[in-house]
N, C-alpha and C positions, 0 to 999 in steps of 0.2 A: 422442454427446456427447463421447467421447474424441477423435474426429476434429476436432470444432469447437475444442476446447482446443488440440490440436496445431497446427491451422491458425493460430489466433490467436497462439500462441507463435512460430511461424515468421515470421509477419508482423511481430510486435513486435521480434524479435531479428535480423531480417535486416539487412544492412549499411546503416546510416543515416549513414555517415560524410560523405556529401555535404551533410547538413543541419548538421553540427557546425561550430562556429566554431573556428578554430585557436587563438584566445586564450581558450578556454573557461573557464579557471580563473585568468585573469590578475588583473584588477582590476575593482572596481565603480566606480560613478560618482564616489564620493568619493576614489578613488585608493587605497583600502585593499585589500590582497590578501585575498580572502575564501576562498581554498582551504584546506580542512582535511580531513585524512584521515578523521576521525571526525565523525559527525553523530548527534545525539540529538534526537528530535522527540516532541512530545505532540500527539495528535489529538483533536479534538472534532467530532462530526458526527452523522450518522444512517445507519441501515441500512434499506433498503427491500427487503422480500421480495416479488418480483414475483408469485409464485403465490398468496400469501395476502393481497396488497394491504395489507401492514402495514408501517409505518415506526416504528422504535424508536431512542431516543437511544443513541449509541455513543461510548465513550471508548477511546483507545488510546495506544500508544507504539511507537516503532521506533528501531533503531540501524542506521546505515549506515556501511560502511567502503569508501572509495574505494581503488582499486589504486595509483594514482599521479597526480600532477598532470597528466601527459600523457594519461592514460586517461579515457575517459568512462564506464567501467564501474565498478560497485560491487556489493557483496553486502550483504544486510541481513537482520534478523530483526524480527518485529513481534508484538504482542499487542493484542487488542481485547476489550472487554467490551460486549456488546449487551444493553441493559436492556429486554428484551421481557417477555412474561408470566413467564417464568423467565429468569434471566440466562444468556446464552450466552457462552462464552469461545472466542476464536480465537487460535491460535498458528501462526506460519509463517515461512518464509524466502523470499527473492527475489533475483533478479538485476536490477539497475537499469542504465539507460543514459540519459545526459544527451544529448538531441538538440541542445539549445542551452544556453547558460548558465542559462537559466531554466526550460526545459521538459524533463521527464523522463518515462520510462516504466519499468514494472517488471512482473515476472511470476515466479510461483513457487508451490510447493506449501505446504499447511498442513493443520491439523486444526481441527475445530470440536467443542467439548465442550458438550453441551446437556442439559437436563433435559426428559424427556418424561413426560407424565402417563399413568399406567396406568389405563385405563378411566375410570370416573367416581368413583373412590374418593378422589381428591386426592393419592394417593401418586405419587411420581415416581421415575424411574430415570435414571441418567446414561448418555448415549450419545455415542460419538465417531465423527465422520464425516471422511473425507478431503475436502479442497477444493483447488481451483486458483484462484489469483488473478491477474488482469491489471489494470493500472491506469496512470494518468497523473496528472501534477500540474504545477503552475506555481509558481515561487518568486520572491519579491522579497527581495533580499539587503540587509541593513543591518549591514555589518561582519561579525561572526561569527554574527549572528542572521539568521533567514529566516522568512518567513511566506508562506503560499500555499494555494490550494485543491487538493484531490486528489479523484480519482474512481477507484474500484476496482469490478471485477465479480468476485464469488465464485461459482464453480460448485461446488455441493454436490449429489451424486447427480443428481436430475432438477430441482433448483431453482436459481434464480439470484438473487443478492442484490446490489443496488447499494449500495456504501458511499461516502458523500460527506461532505465537511466541510473543515475547515481544519487545517493542520499549523503548529505553532509549533516552530521548529527552532533548535538551537544547534550550531555547528561547533567542534571542539576538536582 
Protein backbone atom coordinates (compact mmCIF):
# COMPACT_ATOMS: atom_id res chain seq x y z
CA UNK A 1 0.00 0.00 0.00
CA UNK A 2 2.84 2.41 0.85
CA UNK A 3 4.42 1.71 -2.53
CA UNK A 4 1.17 2.53 -4.34
CA UNK A 5 0.87 5.88 -2.53
CA UNK A 6 4.52 6.67 -3.29
CA UNK A 7 4.12 5.82 -6.98
CA UNK A 8 0.94 7.91 -7.27
CA UNK A 9 2.67 10.87 -5.57
CA UNK A 10 5.66 10.67 -7.88
CA UNK A 11 3.41 10.56 -10.93
CA UNK A 12 1.31 13.49 -9.72
CA UNK A 13 4.22 15.73 -8.79
CA UNK A 14 6.59 14.89 -11.62
CA UNK A 15 7.31 17.86 -13.88
CA UNK A 16 4.13 18.80 -15.72
CA UNK A 17 5.52 22.13 -16.95
CA UNK A 18 4.92 21.21 -20.55
CA UNK A 19 1.16 21.21 -19.87
CA UNK A 20 1.09 24.57 -18.11
CA UNK A 21 0.13 27.71 -20.00
CA UNK A 22 2.59 30.56 -19.65
CA UNK A 23 -0.22 33.04 -19.02
CA UNK A 24 -1.65 30.78 -16.31
CA UNK A 25 -2.73 33.55 -13.95
CA UNK A 26 -3.21 36.43 -16.33
CA UNK A 27 -6.83 37.18 -17.19
CA UNK A 28 -10.17 35.49 -17.52
CA UNK A 29 -12.53 35.86 -20.47
CA UNK A 30 -13.97 39.10 -19.09
CA UNK A 31 -10.48 40.62 -18.91
CA UNK A 32 -10.41 40.77 -15.09
CA UNK A 33 -7.28 39.50 -13.41
CA UNK A 34 -8.35 36.58 -11.24
CA UNK A 35 -5.04 35.68 -9.57
CA UNK A 36 -5.21 35.80 -5.80
CA UNK A 37 -2.62 34.45 -3.39
CA UNK A 38 -5.28 33.10 -1.04
CA UNK A 39 -8.28 30.90 -1.83
CA UNK A 40 -11.01 29.71 0.51
CA UNK A 41 -13.44 27.03 -0.66
CA UNK A 42 -16.52 25.27 0.65
CA UNK A 43 -17.11 21.71 -0.51
CA UNK A 44 -20.36 19.80 -0.83
CA UNK A 45 -20.42 16.22 -2.06
CA UNK A 46 -20.22 12.60 -1.06
CA UNK A 47 -17.72 10.02 0.13
CA UNK A 48 -17.90 6.47 -1.19
CA UNK A 49 -16.13 3.78 0.83
CA UNK A 50 -15.22 1.08 -1.69
CA UNK A 51 -14.82 -1.78 0.80
CA UNK A 52 -18.20 -1.19 2.47
CA UNK A 53 -20.00 -0.06 -0.67
CA UNK A 54 -21.37 2.88 1.33
CA UNK A 55 -21.85 6.49 0.18
CA UNK A 56 -22.32 9.30 2.70
CA UNK A 57 -23.01 13.04 2.47
CA UNK A 58 -19.84 15.13 2.95
CA UNK A 59 -19.22 18.81 3.72
CA UNK A 60 -15.83 20.46 3.83
CA UNK A 61 -13.68 23.55 3.58
CA UNK A 62 -10.15 24.29 2.45
CA UNK A 63 -7.66 27.12 2.33
CA UNK A 64 -5.01 27.36 -0.40
CA UNK A 65 -2.02 29.71 -0.59
CA UNK A 66 -0.23 30.16 -3.94
CA UNK A 67 3.52 30.83 -3.85
CA UNK A 68 3.52 33.57 -6.52
CA UNK A 69 1.71 34.61 -9.71
CA UNK A 70 4.48 32.92 -11.74
CA UNK A 71 4.31 29.63 -9.84
CA UNK A 72 1.74 26.92 -10.42
CA UNK A 73 2.37 25.45 -6.95
CA UNK A 74 0.34 26.03 -3.80
CA UNK A 75 -0.01 24.60 -0.31
CA UNK A 76 -3.27 24.07 1.49
CA UNK A 77 -5.17 22.68 4.44
CA UNK A 78 -8.60 21.08 4.48
CA UNK A 79 -11.25 19.68 6.77
CA UNK A 80 -14.26 17.52 5.99
CA UNK A 81 -17.16 16.00 7.86
CA UNK A 82 -18.52 12.70 6.54
CA UNK A 83 -22.04 12.07 7.77
CA UNK A 84 -22.03 8.27 7.89
CA UNK A 85 -23.47 6.08 10.68
CA UNK A 86 -21.24 8.14 12.99
CA UNK A 87 -19.80 11.47 11.85
CA UNK A 88 -16.18 11.17 10.70
CA UNK A 89 -13.82 14.14 10.65
CA UNK A 90 -10.89 14.52 8.26
CA UNK A 91 -8.09 17.07 8.59
CA UNK A 92 -5.12 17.36 6.27
CA UNK A 93 -2.64 19.35 4.28
CA UNK A 94 -1.62 19.14 0.64
CA UNK A 95 0.61 20.41 -2.12
CA UNK A 96 -1.31 21.50 -5.23
CA UNK A 97 -0.21 22.08 -8.81
CA UNK A 98 -2.17 23.89 -11.54
CA UNK A 99 -1.67 21.97 -14.78
CA UNK A 100 -3.63 24.60 -16.70
CA UNK A 101 -5.58 27.69 -15.69
CA UNK A 102 -8.57 25.47 -14.88
CA UNK A 103 -7.18 22.00 -14.06
CA UNK A 104 -5.38 21.22 -10.78
CA UNK A 105 -4.04 18.22 -8.91
CA UNK A 106 -3.15 17.79 -5.24
CA UNK A 107 -1.63 15.31 -2.86
CA UNK A 108 -0.85 15.16 0.85
CA UNK A 109 -1.23 13.55 4.27
CA UNK A 110 -4.07 13.82 6.75
CA UNK A 111 -5.87 12.19 9.65
CA UNK A 112 -9.33 10.72 10.00
CA UNK A 113 -11.08 10.84 13.37
CA UNK A 114 -13.96 8.41 13.59
CA UNK A 115 -16.24 6.79 16.13
CA UNK A 116 -16.20 3.00 16.22
CA UNK A 117 -18.85 0.95 17.94
CA UNK A 118 -17.61 -1.35 20.72
CA UNK A 119 -19.31 -4.73 20.35
CA UNK A 120 -23.10 -4.58 20.26
CA UNK A 121 -23.51 -2.34 23.31
CA UNK A 122 -24.03 0.88 21.36
CA UNK A 123 -21.02 2.47 23.04
CA UNK A 124 -18.42 4.11 20.82
CA UNK A 125 -14.76 4.98 21.07
CA UNK A 126 -12.84 7.62 19.14
CA UNK A 127 -10.18 6.35 16.76
CA UNK A 128 -7.62 8.32 14.74
CA UNK A 129 -6.17 6.98 11.49
CA UNK A 130 -3.49 8.33 9.14
CA UNK A 131 -4.60 8.90 5.54
CA UNK A 132 -3.04 9.95 2.29
CA UNK A 133 -5.06 11.93 -0.27
CA UNK A 134 -4.57 12.40 -4.01
CA UNK A 135 -7.02 14.37 -6.09
CA UNK A 136 -7.85 16.56 -9.02
CA UNK A 137 -10.34 19.24 -9.91
CA UNK A 138 -11.50 21.65 -12.56
CA UNK A 139 -12.54 25.25 -11.92
CA UNK A 140 -14.57 27.85 -13.77
CA UNK A 141 -13.50 31.40 -12.83
CA UNK A 142 -15.93 34.29 -12.38
CA UNK A 143 -13.79 37.21 -11.24
CA UNK A 144 -12.68 36.41 -7.69
CA UNK A 145 -15.12 33.49 -7.45
CA UNK A 146 -14.75 29.97 -8.83
CA UNK A 147 -16.87 26.84 -8.96
CA UNK A 148 -15.99 23.37 -10.10
CA UNK A 149 -15.98 19.63 -9.52
CA UNK A 150 -13.29 17.80 -7.59
CA UNK A 151 -12.43 14.15 -7.02
CA UNK A 152 -10.11 12.80 -4.31
CA UNK A 153 -8.96 9.35 -3.27
CA UNK A 154 -8.24 8.82 0.43
CA UNK A 155 -6.08 5.84 1.36
CA UNK A 156 -6.68 4.84 5.00
CA UNK A 157 -5.06 1.60 6.23
CA UNK A 158 -6.37 -1.02 3.81
CA UNK A 159 -9.42 0.92 2.64
CA UNK A 160 -9.95 3.48 -0.11
CA UNK A 161 -12.54 6.25 -0.13
CA UNK A 162 -13.62 8.26 -3.18
CA UNK A 163 -14.55 11.84 -2.22
CA UNK A 164 -16.39 13.68 -5.00
CA UNK A 165 -18.43 16.86 -5.25
CA UNK A 166 -18.37 20.59 -5.99
CA UNK A 167 -16.11 23.36 -4.65
CA UNK A 168 -17.38 26.92 -4.24
CA UNK A 169 -14.28 29.10 -4.03
CA UNK A 170 -13.37 32.73 -3.38
CA UNK A 171 -9.95 34.26 -4.00
CA UNK A 172 -8.63 37.14 -1.93
